C-alpha positions, 0 to 999 in steps of 0.5 A: 500500499503506497502513501498518498501525499496526505499521509506523507505529510501526516506521518512525516516525522515518523518518515524521517526516522532512519529505520522507519521511513516510508517502508515502516510507515507502510508496514504500519498501515498494513498492521493489525493490532488487538488491544485487550481492554478499553481502560487505563493502559488501552486508552493511551495505547489505542490513541497512540497507535491510531495516531501513528497510523496502524492501519487496523485496530481491534479493541476488547472489551465488556465494560461500559465507561463509569465516572470514575474511569475518566481519571485515567482513561483518556479514550473517553469523554464525561458525555460517554459514561454509560456508553460501551468503552468499545463505541467510545474508544473507536469513535475517539479512534476514528476522529483521530485518524480516518486512515484506521479501521477500528474492529469493535470486540464488545465481550469479555475474552475467554478460554473459548474466544481469546485464541482465535481472536489473537490469531487474527492479529499482528501484535497483542497489547494486554492492558487489563486490571486483572491477572486472569486476563493477562495469563490468558493472552499470555497462553493464547499468544504462545499456542498461536505463536503471536507477540504481545506486550502485557502490562499492569499498573497499581498505585504509583507503579507500573510493569511490563514485558514483550513476549515473543515466541521462543523467548520468556513468556508471562508464565516463565515469570510469574508461574500463576496468579497470586492468591486470591485477596493477595493484591488489591484492586485499582478500586481498593488501592488507587492508582495515579491517572498519570501512571497509566500514561507512562506505562501505556505509552510504553506499550505502544512504543513496543508495539510500534517497534515490533511492527516496523522492525526498528530497535530491541524489544523488551523480550526477556526483561521485566520493565518497572517504575515507581513514579514517586521516586521516578526510578526505572528498573529492568531485570533480566529474565530467561525462558524457563524449560520447566515453564508449564506452557512454553517449556520444553514439556508443557503441561498446560495445552489448552487454555485456563481461566482464572477467577481472582481478579486483581491489578498487576504490580510490579515484581518485587525482589525475590519473586522472579523466576528465571532471573539471570 
């Protein structure tokens, strides 16, 4: 798909970049990205991907916009309260960039639909507030040999990892969800609104890097930050040959759904599996 004059002007700052150029921009316009969750992380991710000219963005979310969402979920406005988040986000994306096609999936990601859905896209971004979905996305991507960015925020902190085929997956680091009630939800503990933007832009950047082939992905590393001290830390991890999903002898061969909802938080010292 060749760029027209208007697109050359719109994406000129990308085209000027060594390693991206017109060829990279054409790759973006021909790419398909699935964003799981249209909330705090999904909002900046989807808007930046749309601004960058990612041709097709799929959005999965079963929720409606709530007034308490607006402190951080920038894809929605006051007039959107009560509307489907998928519809609200799609409207914002289409207004931002008419080059982008939005595929709306207004339902909950489940073991029944996850693999079929991720197989339709080139890259998956997981930005929900619950561990079950993170594991579901990870496992579906491993089974389908798809790449993904998985992230979470809570209070003043955030963390993310990029999962690539044949590299460390989310289960290599976090074997299974934490025990019930071990981690508070955002509704219980709170989250600084701008923290969602901080991590969401990292995930959007990882997506654009993957699609254009520029730079080094955040694979085999968990990136975490604390906004209070503004300290960032990348912990190296490695693929675990005993991982139940991506290991040499996997014991999980079908998608598993867990019940316990909780916001993700950065790993504490000693919690990482497979650290170099």
